[in-house]
N, C-alpha and C positions, 0 to 999 in steps of 0.2 A: 493602145493601152487602156485597160479598164480602170476607171477612177472610183466608181461606187455603184451600188445598186440604186436604181430609180424606183422600181416597184416590182412586186411579184403578184401573181394571180392564182386563185384557187377556185375550184367549183365548190358551191355550198348547197346544202339541202334545207336546213332549218333557218330560213331567211330572217324572220322576225327575231328569233332567239339569238342568232349570231349578231345581228345589228345591235340589239339591246346589250348583249354581253360586252362587245367592243366599246360601245359608248360608256358603259360602266367602268371600263378600264381607262377612260379618259380620251379615247379616240374621237375624232370628228368623222362624221359619216356624210358622204355625198351620194345622191341619187343621180348618177351620171347619164343613164340611158333609160329613162322611164321605168324604173323599178326592175329592169332586167340585169343591170350591173350596178353594184355599189362600190364606192371607194372608201376605204378606211384610212384616215390620215393621222399620223403622229410624228411630230418633228418634221424632218424633211423626207419622211418615208411614207409609203403607200402600199396597201394590199388591195387588189381588186377582187371583189367577190362576184363570181359568175353564178347567177341564179339558175335553178333548174330549167327555166325557160330557154336559157342560152345553151348550157352544156348538154342538155338532153335533146336539143332540136335536130341534131344530125347535120345541121348546116354550118355550124360554127367550128372552124378548123384551127383557129389560132389558140391552141391549147395543147397540152400534153395528151396524146391519144388515149392513155390509160388512166389519166387523173380522175379520181372519184372523191367525193366529200370525205374529209378526214385524211387527205394526203399531205397536208401541210405540217411542217416541223420548223417552228420559228423560235428564235431566241431574241427577246426584247431586253434592252438595257432599262432597268427600273430606275427612275429618277428620284426616288425617295428612300426611306430607310426600310430595312427588313421588317421592322414592326409594322410600318404602314402597309407594306405589301401583304403581310399575313392578315391584317385587319380587313383589307379589301377582299382578299380571297375568301375569308370567312363570310363576309357580307354576300358574296356571290355564290356561296355554298359550293365552292370549288374543292374537289378532293385533291390533295397533294399526292402525286404519284411518287415523287422523290424529292428529297431536300429538306432543309438546306444542305447543300454539298458544295465543296470548292470545285470550280471548273476554270479552265483556261479559255478566255474569250478571244475576240477578234481584235481588241485594242492593242495598240503598240506592236503591230505585226504578229499577234498571237503570243505575246510574251506576258501580258497582264492577266491576272486571275481575279475572280470574284466569287461570290456566293450565289448559287442558283437554286431555284425552286421550279419544279415541273408540274404542270396541270394539263387538263384537256378542256377545249372550248366546247360549245354545244354540238358541233359536228365531229368531235373527237380528234381535231388537229392537236398535235403536241405543242404546248407553249412552255418555253423556258423563260424565266425572268431572272436576269443576272443583275446583281447589285455589286458594283465595283466600289472598293474603298475610296474615300475622298482623297 
């Protein structure tokens, strides 16, 4: 039986921009393998960033064979207010693609809804930030 996600991994192209962007979102960054792979940590979750050195090498097979930068589509639970989210996105110069809109999330077996805002990170991965009511 699956209990939860442990982590996901994506190939990235714009290494420095991606690291700075996720740090600005409040994530902790770890350089796990000599600047070839970075881990982005938030809460009990992790996204591994495979740098071009890894995913373009032709030697690294532990990845989706067709994955390219921009293949990620993540929904993050935002831990503050919608106002705080919009302030941060403004500071990051992030263009809002959609939202705020009501969406059904994963909480409570997919029965709880929240308000979502969608943006893109520097590699064009789609990021959804969901704000659940208290």
